[in-house]
All heavy atoms as an XYZ file, in Angstrom:
745
protein
N      14.431     16.266   -108.554
C      15.570     15.559   -109.051
C      16.021     16.107   -110.406
O      15.416     17.013   -110.989
N      17.067     15.537   -110.895
C      17.675     15.961   -112.139
C      16.722     15.841   -113.333
O      16.619     16.769   -114.142
C      18.959     15.177   -112.384
C      19.770     15.529   -113.618
C      20.192     17.002   -113.603
C      21.000     14.635   -113.724
N      16.063     14.724   -113.462
C      15.125     14.531   -114.595
C      13.990     15.546   -114.566
O      13.630     16.095   -115.594
C      14.567     13.120   -114.611
S      15.668     11.926   -115.350
N      13.450     15.785   -113.400
C      12.366     16.751   -113.284
C      12.852     18.149   -113.652
O      12.171     18.887   -114.380
C      11.801     16.742   -111.844
C      10.683     17.691   -111.633
C       9.400     17.235   -112.326
N       8.364     18.236   -112.148
C       7.743     18.876   -113.122
N       8.023     18.570   -114.367
N       6.833     19.773   -112.901
N      14.036     18.520   -113.214
C      14.592     19.820   -113.570
C      14.797     19.930   -115.076
O      14.480     20.959   -115.679
C      15.939     20.038   -112.830
O      15.680     19.958   -111.425
C      16.539     21.390   -113.160
N      15.326     18.887   -115.714
C      15.516     18.900   -117.158
C      14.191     19.027   -117.900
O      14.113     19.728   -118.887
C      16.246     17.621   -117.607
S      17.965     17.574   -117.107
N      13.174     18.348   -117.385
C      11.865     18.458   -118.003
C      11.310     19.886   -117.900
O      10.807     20.438   -118.874
C      10.894     17.472   -117.322
C       9.493     17.487   -117.927
C       8.546     16.579   -117.209
O       8.564     16.552   -115.952
O       7.776     15.910   -117.894
N      11.450     20.508   -116.729
C      10.980     21.883   -116.513
C      11.700     22.848   -117.454
O      11.085     23.762   -117.995
C      11.153     22.278   -115.041
C      10.946     23.747   -114.857
C      10.211     21.484   -114.155
N      12.984     22.637   -117.678
C      13.761     23.519   -118.555
C      13.641     23.128   -120.023
O      14.347     23.672   -120.864
C      15.229     23.547   -118.115
C      15.471     24.461   -116.958
C      15.558     23.948   -115.668
C      15.618     25.812   -117.145
C      15.778     24.779   -114.588
C      15.842     26.666   -116.074
C      15.922     26.144   -114.788
N      12.777     22.165   -120.318
C      12.521     21.725   -121.709
C      13.802     21.223   -122.394
O      14.061     21.544   -123.552
C      11.874     22.845   -122.513
C      11.254     22.332   -123.777
O      10.794     21.188   -123.872
N      11.227     23.166   -124.805
N      14.594     20.436   -121.675
C      15.814     19.881   -122.233
C      15.457     18.804   -123.269
O      14.446     18.120   -123.188
C      16.672     19.263   -121.123
S      17.352     20.484   -119.988
N      16.343     18.655   -124.228
C      16.181     17.664   -125.289
C      16.324     16.250   -124.719
O      15.627     15.332   -125.150
C      17.244     17.916   -126.344
C      17.282     16.959   -127.492
C      18.387     17.324   -128.473
O      18.498     18.489   -128.856
O      19.145     16.402   -128.826
N      17.222     16.073   -123.769
C      17.506     14.758   -123.170
C      18.348     14.972   -121.916
O      18.858     16.072   -121.682
C      18.263     13.880   -124.153
N      18.486     13.928   -121.145
C      19.406     13.925   -120.014
C      20.384     12.781   -120.217
O      19.977     11.687   -120.603
C      18.676     13.843   -118.652
C      17.910     12.553   -118.497
C      19.635     14.032   -117.507
N      21.653     13.047   -120.016
C      22.672     12.030   -120.165
C      23.164     11.611   -118.772
O      23.451     12.438   -117.922
C      23.875     12.593   -120.952
S      23.420     13.082   -122.624
N      23.210     10.315   -118.587
C      23.616      9.742   -117.310
C      24.749      8.741   -117.567
O      24.774      8.064   -118.609
C      22.440      9.021   -116.636
C      21.197      9.869   -116.371
C      20.058      8.980   -115.931
C      21.503     10.937   -115.346
N      25.653      8.616   -116.619
C      26.751      7.660   -116.744
C      26.253      6.227   -116.756
O      26.851      5.342   -117.366
C      27.757      7.853   -115.624
N      25.123      5.977   -116.075
C      24.554      4.643   -116.031
C      23.037      4.779   -116.067
O      22.414      5.181   -115.070
C      25.003      3.919   -114.748
C      24.528      2.491   -114.684
O      23.636      2.067   -115.416
N      25.110      1.712   -113.791
N      22.420      4.449   -117.193
C      20.981      4.603   -117.363
C      20.186      3.677   -116.445
O      18.996      3.925   -116.200
C      20.592      4.365   -118.802
N      20.802      2.646   -115.932
C      20.089      1.730   -115.019
C      19.611      2.418   -113.748
O      18.695      1.954   -113.101
C      20.969      0.540   -114.662
C      21.233     -0.387   -115.828
C      22.145     -1.529   -115.431
C      22.490     -2.366   -116.658
N      23.460     -3.413   -116.352
N      20.226      3.554   -113.405
C      19.841      4.274   -112.192
C      18.382      4.704   -112.270
O      17.728      4.879   -111.246
C      20.762      5.506   -111.961
C      20.550      6.103   -110.579
C      20.563      6.576   -113.004
C      21.031      5.283   -109.444
N      17.838      4.835   -113.473
C      16.451      5.265   -113.628
C      15.460      4.213   -113.103
O      14.311      4.522   -112.891
C      16.102      5.552   -115.101
O      16.287      4.399   -115.898
C      16.956      6.710   -115.627
N      15.924      2.987   -112.893
C      15.077      1.914   -112.335
C      15.067      1.948   -110.816
O      14.251      1.275   -110.193
C      15.565      0.537   -112.828
C      15.662      0.418   -114.332
C      14.325      0.604   -115.005
C      14.456      0.436   -116.508
N      13.424      1.106   -117.247
N      15.958      2.709   -110.218
C      16.057      2.782   -108.768
C      14.855      3.536   -108.196
O      14.445      4.573   -108.705
C      17.370      3.514   -108.395
C      17.587      3.586   -106.908
O      18.091      2.593   -106.364
O      17.231      4.627   -106.314
N      14.294      3.006   -107.130
C      13.102      3.601   -106.508
C      13.317      5.038   -106.071
O      12.465      5.889   -106.276
C      12.646      2.735   -105.332
C      11.368      3.226   -104.679
C      10.176      3.145   -105.607
O      10.057      2.237   -106.415
N       9.282      4.130   -105.523
N      14.449      5.342   -105.473
C      14.691      6.717   -105.009
C      14.821      7.682   -106.187
O      14.352      8.814   -106.127
C      15.928      6.792   -104.106
O      17.071      6.400   -104.801
N      15.435      7.225   -107.290
C      15.525      8.055   -108.498
C      14.126      8.340   -109.016
O      13.798      9.479   -109.347
C      16.368      7.345   -109.563
C      16.558      8.158   -110.810
C      17.683      8.938   -110.977
C      15.614      8.131   -111.838
C      17.863      9.692   -112.115
C      15.790      8.889   -112.977
C      16.914      9.666   -113.126
N      13.311      7.318   -109.112
C      11.948      7.466   -109.637
C      11.095      8.366   -108.770
O      10.307      9.183   -109.283
C      11.293      6.107   -109.816
C      11.913      5.302   -110.931
C      11.291      3.925   -111.092
O      10.422      3.526   -110.312
N      11.764      3.187   -112.067
N      11.248      8.277   -107.468
C      10.433      9.125   -106.589
C      10.817     10.600   -106.726
O       9.967     11.472   -106.610
C      10.518      8.676   -105.135
O      11.802      8.908   -104.610
N      12.095     10.866   -107.016
C      12.516     12.273   -107.182
C      12.210     12.797   -108.581
O      11.989     14.005   -108.750
C      14.006     12.391   -106.897
C      14.324     12.202   -105.425
S      16.043     12.491   -105.019
C      16.169     14.243   -105.300
N      12.175     11.912   -109.566
C      11.937     12.383   -110.939
C      10.458     12.634   -111.209
O      10.132     13.314   -112.184
C      12.487     11.391   -111.941
O      11.674     10.222   -111.991
N       9.582     12.088   -110.363
C       8.138     12.307   -110.490
C       7.675     11.978   -111.914
O       6.995     12.770   -112.553
C       7.725     13.755   -110.081
C       6.227     13.855   -109.890
C       8.451     14.202   -108.831
N       8.087     10.851   -112.436
C       7.769     10.299   -113.761
C       8.396     11.027   -114.942
O       8.165     10.698   -116.085
C       6.259     10.142   -114.026
O       5.660     11.429   -114.254
C       5.550      9.399   -112.910
N       9.213     12.056   -114.696
C       9.850     12.804   -115.814
C      10.697     11.882   -116.658
O      10.793     12.099   -117.882
C      10.688     13.953   -115.272
N      11.278     10.840   -116.062
C      12.140      9.930   -116.815
C      11.332      9.158   -117.888
O      11.887      8.617   -118.813
C      12.885      8.955   -115.890
C      12.121      7.739   -115.459
C      11.114      7.973   -114.345
O      10.996      9.088   -113.835
O      10.423      6.996   -114.003
N      10.011      9.148   -117.765
C       9.171      8.448   -118.754
C       8.998      9.292   -120.015
O       8.720      8.738   -121.087
C       7.813      8.120   -118.159
C       7.868      7.153   -116.992
C       6.472      6.862   -116.483
C       6.462      6.110   -115.203
N       6.932      4.807   -115.167
N       9.118     10.589   -119.930
C       8.899     11.494   -121.065
C      10.166     12.107   -121.612
O      10.168     12.590   -122.729
C       7.932     12.618   -120.651
C       6.853     12.162   -119.718
C       6.666     12.607   -118.428
C       5.874     11.168   -119.947
N       5.612     11.925   -117.873
C       5.114     11.030   -118.774
C       5.561     10.352   -121.039
C       4.048     10.138   -118.662
C       4.507      9.464   -120.912
C       3.757      9.358   -119.753
N      11.198     12.104   -120.832
C      12.468     12.729   -121.232
C      13.425     11.650   -121.708
O      13.677     10.703   -120.973
C      13.049     13.462   -120.018
C      14.342     14.216   -120.210
C      14.126     15.414   -121.129
C      14.879     14.693   -118.871
N      13.947     11.767   -122.923
C      14.909     10.768   -123.375
C      16.123     10.696   -122.447
O      16.672     11.714   -122.037
C      15.318     11.263   -124.760
C      14.176     12.097   -125.208
C      13.659     12.771   -123.954
N      16.524      9.480   -122.108
C      17.695      9.225   -121.283
C      18.789      8.675   -122.184
O      18.579      7.693   -122.892
C      17.402      8.185   -120.172
C      16.178      8.593   -119.336
C      18.630      7.931   -119.321
C      16.385      9.772   -118.436
N      19.928      9.311   -122.171
C      21.065      8.833   -122.956
C      22.173      8.401   -122.000
O      22.533      9.158   -121.109
C      21.579      9.925   -123.887
C      20.560     10.346   -124.905
C      21.105     11.308   -125.908
N      20.029     11.750   -126.771
C      19.916     12.969   -127.284
N      20.842     13.850   -127.026
N      18.898     13.271   -128.050
N      22.687      7.224   -122.227
C      23.782      6.756   -121.378
C      25.097      7.194   -122.003
O      25.384      6.849   -123.159
C      23.731      5.220   -121.218
C      24.774      4.740   -120.229
C      24.581      3.271   -119.888
O      23.768      2.985   -118.998
O      25.233      2.442   -120.544
N      25.855      7.967   -121.255
C      27.170      8.431   -121.700
C      28.124      8.130   -120.555
O      28.070      8.786   -119.514
C      27.177      9.954   -122.026
C      28.575     10.387   -122.459
C      26.138     10.278   -123.078
N      28.969      7.157   -120.758
C      29.898      6.771   -119.693
C      30.946      7.860   -119.499
O      31.187      8.706   -120.389
C      30.633      5.456   -120.037
O      31.424      5.661   -121.223
C      29.629      4.317   -120.257
N      31.560      7.859   -118.367
C      32.617      8.837   -118.064
C      33.754      8.737   -119.119
O      34.263      9.725   -119.586
C      33.168      8.602   -116.659
C      34.039      9.707   -116.178
C      34.441      9.482   -114.713
N      34.984     10.683   -114.190
C      34.521     11.345   -113.142
N      33.503     10.883   -112.490
N      35.094     12.467   -112.769
N      34.064      7.481   -119.512
C      35.114      7.274   -120.500
C      34.729      7.830   -121.869
O      35.579      8.247   -122.648
C      35.445      5.784   -120.604
N      33.430      7.853   -122.181
C      32.965      8.335   -123.491
C      32.514      9.769   -123.494
O      32.113     10.292   -124.533
N      32.592     10.457   -122.370
C      32.083     11.820   -122.253
C      32.787     12.811   -123.157
O      32.159     13.602   -123.851
C      32.137     12.294   -120.790
C      31.574     13.685   -120.537
C      30.110     13.788   -120.951
C      31.759     14.052   -119.073
N      34.102     12.770   -123.196
C      34.856     13.726   -124.026
C      34.465     13.609   -125.489
O      34.241     14.614   -126.167
C      36.370     13.561   -123.839
N      34.376     12.381   -125.995
C      33.975     12.165   -127.388
C      32.537     12.650   -127.618
O      32.246     13.246   -128.657
C      34.090     10.690   -127.777
C      35.516     10.251   -127.938
O      36.411     11.106   -128.152
O      35.762      9.030   -127.856
N      31.655     12.396   -126.663
C      30.271     12.819   -126.772
C      30.183     14.335   -126.840
O      29.473     14.909   -127.688
C      29.441     12.273   -125.618
C      27.981     12.569   -125.726
C      27.170     11.847   -126.592
C      27.387     13.566   -124.975
C      25.809     12.093   -126.710
C      26.038     13.850   -125.081
C      25.256     13.114   -125.942
O      23.915     13.396   -126.054
N      30.926     15.047   -125.991
C      30.931     16.499   -125.992
C      31.525     17.054   -127.283
O      31.011     18.044   -127.829
C      31.683     17.037   -124.781
C      31.043     16.755   -123.423
C      31.943     17.229   -122.289
C      29.658     17.382   -123.322
N      32.544     16.404   -127.810
C      33.123     16.848   -129.089
C      32.084     16.709   -130.217
O      31.966     17.592   -131.080
C      34.385     16.042   -129.434
C      35.643     16.575   -128.790
C      36.881     15.916   -129.350
N      37.083     14.577   -128.867
C      37.666     14.283   -127.706
N      38.128     15.227   -126.921
N      37.829     13.030   -127.319
N      31.322     15.642   -130.180
C      30.280     15.434   -131.180
C      29.181     16.497   -131.074
O      28.712     17.024   -132.085
C      29.659     14.036   -131.063
C      28.463     13.790   -131.945
C      28.753     13.902   -133.445
O      29.912     13.825   -133.884
O      27.773     14.092   -134.198
N      28.812     16.834   -129.839
C      27.810     17.902   -129.664
C      28.334     19.250   -130.186
O      27.591     19.982   -130.852
C      27.430     18.028   -128.190
C      26.572     16.896   -127.624
C      26.335     17.115   -126.129
C      25.252     16.773   -128.356
N      29.602     19.536   -129.935
C      30.194     20.790   -130.447
C      30.213     20.782   -131.975
O      29.927     21.802   -132.600
C      31.603     20.985   -129.898
C      31.550     21.420   -128.439
C      32.889     21.736   -127.894
N      33.432     22.922   -128.547
C      34.635     23.400   -128.339
N      35.441     22.776   -127.495
N      35.040     24.477   -128.923
N      30.539     19.637   -132.557
C      30.538     19.492   -134.016
C      29.129     19.779   -134.585
O      28.992     20.341   -135.645
C      31.001     18.103   -134.412
C      31.254     17.932   -135.924
C      31.485     16.523   -136.330
N      30.323     15.671   -136.163
C      29.211     15.711   -136.916
N      29.103     16.567   -137.881
N      28.216     14.876   -136.690
N      28.101     19.420   -133.824
C      26.714     19.623   -134.241
C      26.195     21.035   -133.893
O      25.027     21.324   -134.104
C      25.821     18.560   -133.614
C      26.100     17.183   -134.201
C      25.307     16.062   -133.591
N      23.994     16.410   -133.056
C      23.431     15.789   -132.025
N      24.045     14.776   -131.422
N      22.250     16.152   -131.593
N      27.072     21.882   -133.350
C      26.697     23.272   -133.128
C      26.261     23.621   -131.728
O      25.809     24.740   -131.469
N      26.418     22.692   -130.776
C      26.070     22.996   -129.382
C      27.233     23.693   -128.691
O      28.393     23.374   -128.929
C      25.763     21.694   -128.620
C      24.436     21.083   -128.952
C      24.287     20.270   -130.067
C      23.339     21.305   -128.151
C      23.057     19.705   -130.357
C      22.111     20.732   -128.435
C      21.973     19.940   -129.550
O      20.772     19.386   -129.853
N      26.900     24.644   -127.843
C      27.875     25.252   -126.953
C      27.891     24.388   -125.679
O      26.844     23.975   -125.201
C      27.486     26.681   -126.602
N      29.053     24.100   -125.146
C      29.180     23.335   -123.913
C      29.265     24.308   -122.754
O      30.153     25.166   -122.715
C      30.432     22.410   -123.933
C      30.483     21.573   -125.216
C      30.450     21.546   -122.683
C      29.288     20.693   -125.464
N      28.319     24.215   -121.802
C      28.277     25.113   -120.663
C      28.458     24.259   -119.406
O      27.663     23.375   -119.126
C      26.917     25.874   -120.576
C      26.869     26.750   -119.359
C      26.685     26.663   -121.862
N      29.550     24.526   -118.697
C      29.806     23.807   -117.443
C      29.177     24.548   -116.276
O      29.314     25.765   -116.151
N      28.481     23.795   -115.433
C      27.845     24.404   -114.253
C      28.412     23.764   -112.998
O      28.290     22.549   -112.815
C      26.324     24.248   -114.303
C      25.763     24.981   -115.511
C      25.687     24.740   -113.013
C      24.276     24.925   -115.647
N      29.061     24.586   -112.203
C      29.554     24.164   -110.905
C      29.734     25.425   -110.068
O      29.763     26.529   -110.580
C      30.835     23.357   -111.004
C      32.033     24.102   -111.537
C      33.293     23.235   -111.532
O      33.262     22.113   -111.045
O      34.291     23.709   -112.038
N      29.841     25.255   -108.788
C      29.991     26.390   -107.901
C      31.460     26.557   -107.533
O      32.075     25.666   -106.956
C      29.154     26.192   -106.639
C      29.099     27.417   -105.770
C      28.100     27.259   -104.630
O      27.431     26.258   -104.524
N      28.023     28.244   -103.781
N      32.013     27.712   -107.925
C      33.379     28.049   -107.597
C      33.428     29.500   -107.116
O      32.436     30.201   -107.132
C      34.317     27.913   -108.823
O      34.001     28.938   -109.766
C      34.201     26.534   -109.486
N      34.615     29.956   -106.752
C      34.776     31.347   -106.335
C      34.507     32.320   -107.468
O      34.134     33.468   -107.243
C      36.171     31.591   -105.768
C      36.451     30.806   -104.530
N      35.778     31.022   -103.351
C      37.321     29.787   -104.269
C      36.196     30.178   -102.431
N      37.146     29.421   -102.982
N      34.722     31.875   -108.707
C      34.554     32.745   -109.873
C      33.233     32.500   -110.615
O      33.053     32.944   -111.744
C      35.693     32.559   -110.847
C      37.022     32.932   -110.212
O      37.108     33.891   -109.455
N      38.057     32.170   -110.518
N      32.301     31.772   -110.009
C      31.053     31.442   -110.681
C      30.192     32.667   -110.958
O      30.208     33.635   -110.213
C      30.237     30.451   -109.822
O      30.885     29.227   -109.702
N      29.451     32.587   -112.046
C      28.447     33.583   -112.390
C      27.100     32.988   -112.001
O      26.819     31.823   -112.306
C      28.455     33.894   -113.903
C      29.804     34.441   -114.333
C      27.330     34.835   -114.297
C      29.984     34.509   -115.836
N      26.258     33.762   -111.351
C      24.923     33.267   -110.970
C      24.159     32.879   -112.240
O      24.224     33.575   -113.264
C      24.173     34.336   -110.182
N      23.431     31.772   -112.173
C      22.708     31.294   -113.354
C      21.691     32.295   -113.863
O      21.470     32.378   -115.066
C      22.049     29.934   -113.055
C      23.045     28.806   -112.985
S      22.302     27.204   -112.636
C      21.252     26.985   -114.026
N      21.086     33.060   -112.984
C      20.090     34.036   -113.439
C      20.753     35.266   -114.077
O      20.058     36.107   -114.663
C      19.139     34.434   -112.315
C      19.836     35.135   -111.148
O      21.074     35.066   -111.042
O      19.119     35.743   -110.341
N      22.075     35.362   -114.008
C      22.809     36.455   -114.635
C      23.491     35.993   -115.923
O      24.079     36.800   -116.636
C      23.859     37.014   -113.683
C      23.274     37.651   -112.442
C      24.345     38.080   -111.456
O      25.558     38.041   -111.792
O      23.982     38.434   -110.320
N      23.423     34.714   -116.214
C      24.101     34.143   -117.383
C      23.120     34.020   -118.542
O      21.978     33.614   -118.354
C      24.656     32.754   -117.033
C      25.430     32.112   -118.144
C      26.716     32.505   -118.439
C      24.858     31.061   -118.887
C      27.422     31.907   -119.464
C      25.570     30.465   -119.919
C      26.843     30.891   -120.207
N      23.554     34.401   -119.728
C      22.729     34.243   -120.922
C      23.148     32.934   -121.601
O      24.266     32.846   -122.116
C      22.914     35.435   -121.878
O      22.589     36.641   -121.187
C      22.032     35.290   -123.106
N      22.254     31.980   -121.576
C      22.559     30.669   -122.184
C      22.436     30.777   -123.705
O      21.510     31.407   -124.218
C      21.579     29.605   -121.678
C      21.890     29.137   -120.286
C      21.362     29.796   -119.182
C      22.717     28.049   -120.068
C      21.630     29.375   -117.909
C      23.011     27.624   -118.807
C      22.470     28.295   -117.723
N      23.381     30.135   -124.423
C      23.245     30.065   -125.882
C      21.982     29.282   -126.242
O      21.483     28.470   -125.450
C      24.502     29.279   -126.309
C      25.421     29.317   -125.146
C      24.579     29.462   -123.917
N      21.486     29.509   -127.451
C      20.265     28.836   -127.884
C      20.416     27.306   -127.850
O      19.540     26.602   -127.373
C      19.869     29.292   -129.279
C      18.528     28.706   -129.712
C      18.057     29.327   -131.011
O      18.408     30.456   -131.331
O      17.309     28.625   -131.712
N      21.508     26.800   -128.377
C      21.773     25.340   -128.344
C      22.932     25.099   -127.383
O      24.083     25.258   -127.746
C      22.134     24.823   -129.746
C      20.951     24.855   -130.663
O      19.824     24.522   -130.281
N      21.157     25.264   -131.887
N      22.582     24.720   -126.172
C      23.592     24.508   -125.153
C      23.495     23.100   -124.581
O      22.385     22.606   -124.330
C      23.434     25.529   -124.025
N      24.627     22.484   -124.398
C      24.721     21.227   -123.651
C      25.263     21.609   -122.293
O      26.330     22.227   -122.176
C      25.680     20.253   -124.350
N      24.493     21.308   -121.272
C      24.860     21.717   -119.899
C      25.536     20.550   -119.213
O      24.989     19.470   -119.102
C      23.626     22.195   -119.133
C      23.029     23.390   -119.851
C      23.995     22.514   -117.692
C      21.699     23.844   -119.317
N      26.758     20.779   -118.758
C      27.545     19.779   -118.066
C      27.595     20.129   -116.585
O      28.028     21.222   -116.220
C      28.963     19.753   -118.665
C      29.944     18.761   -118.076
C      29.479     17.308   -118.334
C      31.321     18.980   -118.667
N      27.117     19.223   -115.767
C      27.120     19.447   -114.319
C      28.340     18.814   -113.684
O      28.682     17.681   -114.006
C      25.842     18.853   -113.682
C      24.510     19.395   -114.208
C      23.368     18.673   -113.530
C      24.426     20.881   -114.013
N      28.953     19.515   -112.759
C      30.078     18.983   -112.043
C      29.631     18.002   -110.948
O      28.526     18.108   -110.425
N      30.489     17.063   -110.650
C      30.215     16.088   -109.584
C      30.372     16.784   -108.232
O      31.161     17.722   -108.084
C      31.185     14.905   -109.670
N      29.624     16.321   -107.234
C      29.765     16.852   -105.877
C      31.223     16.739   -105.452
O      31.861     15.718   -105.654
C      28.875     16.085   -104.910
C      27.419     16.435   -104.984
C      27.129     17.870   -104.570
O      27.788     18.381   -103.626
O      26.234     18.491   -105.162
N      31.723     17.775   -104.883
C      33.082     17.897   -104.341
C      34.153     17.950   -105.408
O      35.040     18.766   -105.329
C      33.391     16.795   -103.317
C      32.485     16.824   -102.105
C      32.860     15.765   -101.126
C      31.884     15.763    -99.987
N      32.067     14.665    -99.075
N      34.106     17.114   -106.451
C      35.168     17.074   -107.453
C      34.964     18.118   -108.534
O      35.904     18.519   -109.209
C      35.266     15.692   -108.102
C      35.772     14.598   -107.208
C      34.642     13.939   -106.447
O      33.474     13.918   -106.952
O      34.888     13.417   -105.351
N      33.725     18.543   -108.791
C      33.464     19.516   -109.847
C      33.541     18.882   -111.230
O      33.228     17.717   -111.418
N      33.989     19.657   -112.192
C      34.112     19.210   -113.589
C      35.583     18.958   -113.884
O      36.442     19.815   -113.643
C      33.563     20.271   -114.550
C      32.060     20.489   -114.276
C      33.805     19.869   -115.998
C      31.471     21.646   -115.063
N      35.871     17.788   -114.444
C      37.230     17.470   -114.867
C      37.665     18.440   -115.978
O      36.887     18.685   -116.900
C      37.356     16.045   -115.392
C      37.182     15.003   -114.293
O      37.346     15.337   -113.110
O      36.856     13.841   -114.659
N      38.859     18.958   -115.871
C      39.359     19.885   -116.891
C      39.685     19.162   -118.170
O      39.931     18.018   -118.229
C      40.599     20.619   -116.383
C-alpha cells in the first residue's frame, strides 16, 4: 500500500485527503503497520494548492507522478533532494 511504499522510500510523511482512512481494516492490512511509524498529514482536496505552495516556499520541489503518453520512467528520473511527490488519482490524474 501507499504507506508501506512511503516508508520504504524513507518519506518524511504521507498526506491523505481523509486521515480517518487509516482506521479502515483494508488500509491497515496493506500498510503492514507503516501507518504507525510514518506521520500522516490530512490535506483536503480544497487545501491542497495552499499546502503545495507552502512546501514550495519551504524549498521543496513538487513532482507530479502519473502515467501519460509523455511520462518519464521513474527509474530514469533524478528526484530533487527535497521533493514533495504528488500522485494523480486513478483515471483523472493530477488536476492542472
